[in-house]
C-alpha positions in Angstrom: -39.0 -6.6 30.8 -36.0 -6.3 27.6 -35.3 -9.4 26.3 -31.5 -9.9 26.0 -31.5 -12.1 23.3 -33.4 -9.9 20.8 -34.0 -11.2 17.5 -35.8 -8.5 16.0 -35.1 -7.5 12.5 -33.2 -4.0 13.6 -30.8 -5.5 15.9 -29.1 -7.6 13.5 -29.6 -4.3 10.6 -27.8 -2.4 13.0 -24.6 -4.7 13.6 -24.4 -5.4 10.1 -24.6 -1.8 9.0 -21.7 -1.0 11.9 -19.4 -3.8 10.1 -20.1 -2.9 6.5 -19.3 1.0 7.8 -16.3 -0.2 9.8 -15.4 -2.8 6.1 -15.6 0.6 3.8 -13.6 2.5 6.4 -11.0 -0.3 6.5 -11.0 0.0 2.6 -10.7 3.5 2.4 -7.5 3.3 4.7 -5.8 0.7 3.1 -6.9 2.2 -0.2 -5.6 5.8 -0.1 -3.5 6.2 3.4 -1.4 3.1 3.2 -1.6 -0.7 2.3 -2.1 -2.5 5.7 -4.3 0.4 7.5 -7.2 -1.2 7.1 -6.4 -4.1 8.4 -4.9 -2.3 11.4 -8.2 -0.7 11.8 -10.1 -4.1 12.0 -7.8 -5.3 14.5 -5.3 -7.8 12.7 -2.8 -6.6 13.7 -0.2 -8.9 12.4 -1.2 -9.2 8.8 -1.6 -5.1 9.0 1.8 -4.8 10.3 3.4 -7.6 7.6 1.6 -5.6 4.5 3.1 -2.1 5.8 6.6 -4.2 6.5 6.4 -5.0 2.8 5.0 -2.0 1.4 7.8 0.1 3.3 10.2 -2.4 1.9 9.4 -2.1 -1.6 9.3 1.5 -1.7 12.8 1.6 0.0 14.3 -0.5 -2.8 12.7 1.2 -5.3 14.3 4.4 -4.0 17.8 2.4 -3.6 17.7 1.8 -7.4 16.9 4.7 -8.7 19.5 6.4 -6.3 22.0 3.7 -7.4 21.0 4.0 -10.8 21.5 7.7 -11.1 24.0 9.3 -8.7 27.2 8.7 -10.8 25.9 10.5 -13.5 24.3 13.1 -11.5 27.6 13.6 -9.7 29.6 13.7 -12.8 26.9 16.4 -14.4 27.3 18.6 -11.3 30.7 18.6 -11.3 30.9 19.6 -15.1 28.0 22.3 -14.7 25.3 20.6 -16.9 22.6 18.3 -17.0 21.0 16.7 -20.0 17.4 15.7 -19.6 18.2 12.9 -22.1 20.9 11.1 -20.4 19.1 11.6 -17.1 16.5 9.2 -19.0 18.4 7.1 -20.5 20.7 6.2 -17.5 17.1 5.4 -15.6 16.0 3.2 -18.6 18.9 1.4 -17.6 17.5 0.3 -14.2 14.0 0.4 -15.0 13.3 -3.0 -15.6 13.9 -3.8 -11.8 11.8 -0.8 -11.2 9.0 -2.0 -12.9 8.9 -5.7 -11.0 9.0 -3.3 -7.9 6.2 -1.5 -8.9 4.1 -4.8 -9.7 5.1 -5.6 -6.6 4.0 -3.1 -5.0 0.7 -2.8 -6.4 -0.2 -7.0 -5.9 0.2 -6.3 -2.1 -1.8 -3.1 -2.2 -4.6 -5.4 -4.3 -4.0 -8.1 -2.1 -4.7 -6.0 1.0 -7.8 -4.5 -0.3 -9.0 -7.6 -1.7 -8.4 -8.7 2.1 -10.4 -6.1 3.5 -13.2 -7.3 1.1 -13.1 -10.6 1.6 -13.2 -10.7 5.4 -16.5 -12.0 6.6 -16.2 -10.5 10.5 
């Protein structure tokens, strides 16, 4: 008769290996697809949605800063017919401080997502 509470080493290894496989898949999802996807894959929906929301907000802010910084100069140069690369870079440099801080925030949230999956003991 089969024992429902099997404590053999094989039964524990199978569950642990399956859990490790899920954790690695979640880690890859958050690292290469979108931060927060690994949390969703592991069933931690609220944390995953919050991370995805923050990442999307940071990306939208970065695009807004880029467009706001460059659009007046690009519009003027399109009207005149010439666009100088050096002027574009100079204009980008004027908004680069806020852009760098957005990049740092993005990397921090991304790292948090990966560390959170790695430290999960489920």
